[in-house]
C-alpha positions in Angstrom: 1.4 12.1 -60.1 0.6 13.5 -63.6 3.4 15.4 -65.3 1.4 18.5 -65.6 1.4 18.9 -61.9 5.2 19.2 -61.7 5.2 22.8 -62.8 2.0 23.4 -60.8 3.4 22.1 -57.6 6.4 24.4 -58.0 4.1 27.5 -58.5 1.9 26.5 -55.5 4.9 25.9 -53.3 6.2 29.5 -53.7 3.5 30.7 -51.3 2.4 33.2 -53.7 -0.8 31.5 -54.6 -3.8 32.2 -52.3 -6.5 30.3 -54.3 -6.9 27.9 -57.3 -10.2 28.3 -59.4 -11.0 25.6 -61.7 -13.6 25.0 -64.5 -14.2 22.5 -67.3 -11.4 24.0 -69.5 -8.9 24.8 -66.9 -8.1 22.6 -64.1 -4.9 21.0 -62.7 -5.1 17.3 -61.9 -3.5 16.0 -58.6 -3.1 19.4 -56.8 -5.6 18.7 -54.0 -3.2 17.4 -51.4 -0.6 20.2 -52.1 -3.6 22.8 -51.7 -4.6 21.2 -48.5 -1.2 21.1 -47.0 -0.4 24.7 -47.9 -3.9 26.0 -47.1 -4.6 27.2 -50.6 -8.3 27.7 -51.3 -9.9 25.7 -54.0 -13.0 26.8 -55.7 -14.6 24.9 -58.5 -16.9 26.8 -61.0 -18.6 23.8 -62.5 -19.2 20.2 -61.5 -17.0 18.7 -64.1 -13.9 20.3 -62.6 -15.0 19.5 -58.9 -11.9 18.7 -57.0 -11.7 16.8 -53.6 -12.0 19.3 -50.6 -12.8 22.2 -53.0 -15.7 24.6 -52.5 -18.3 24.3 -55.3 -19.4 27.6 -56.7 -21.4 27.2 -60.0 -20.7 30.2 -62.2 -23.7 32.1 -63.5 -22.9 34.5 -66.3 -25.8 36.8 -65.4 -24.3 37.1 -61.8 -20.8 37.3 -62.8 -19.9 40.7 -61.1 -21.6 39.7 -57.8 -19.9 36.2 -58.0 -16.6 37.7 -58.7 -16.7 40.0 -55.7 -17.8 37.1 -53.6 -14.8 34.9 -54.8 -12.4 37.9 -54.2 -13.8 38.3 -50.6 -13.4 34.4 -50.0 -9.8 34.6 -51.3 -9.0 37.6 -48.9 -10.4 35.7 -46.0 -8.4 32.5 -47.1 -5.2 34.7 -47.3 -5.9 35.9 -43.8 -6.3 32.4 -42.3 -3.2 31.1 -44.3 -1.0 34.0 -43.4 -2.3 34.9 -40.0 -2.2 38.5 -41.1 -4.7 41.1 -42.2 -5.0 41.7 -46.0 -4.7 45.2 -47.3 -7.8 47.1 -46.7 -8.4 50.6 -48.0 -8.9 53.5 -45.5 -12.7 53.3 -45.9 -12.6 49.7 -44.5 -14.4 48.2 -47.5 -13.3 47.2 -50.9 -14.7 49.5 -53.7 -17.2 47.7 -55.9 
């Protein structure tokens, strides 16, 4: 296992990470099995950083705000599945955008 993943494994194991987003300039090698075991959502923003078992969501700069909200919504759903709890929701029942 690459040395870079030792600190990453420790951070992932805290349970405080709900998702890992990766792209060409920022990706952690060898974390796929850890994310799978801990049910941490993985999203790749480009095909260069594509990880096994990760969702591919190509980033389009012109749609950055819409895509950001989509990713946030997906992370909230992943949190609910992983924790078996409801994520915080405002009184209105929707997230402000």
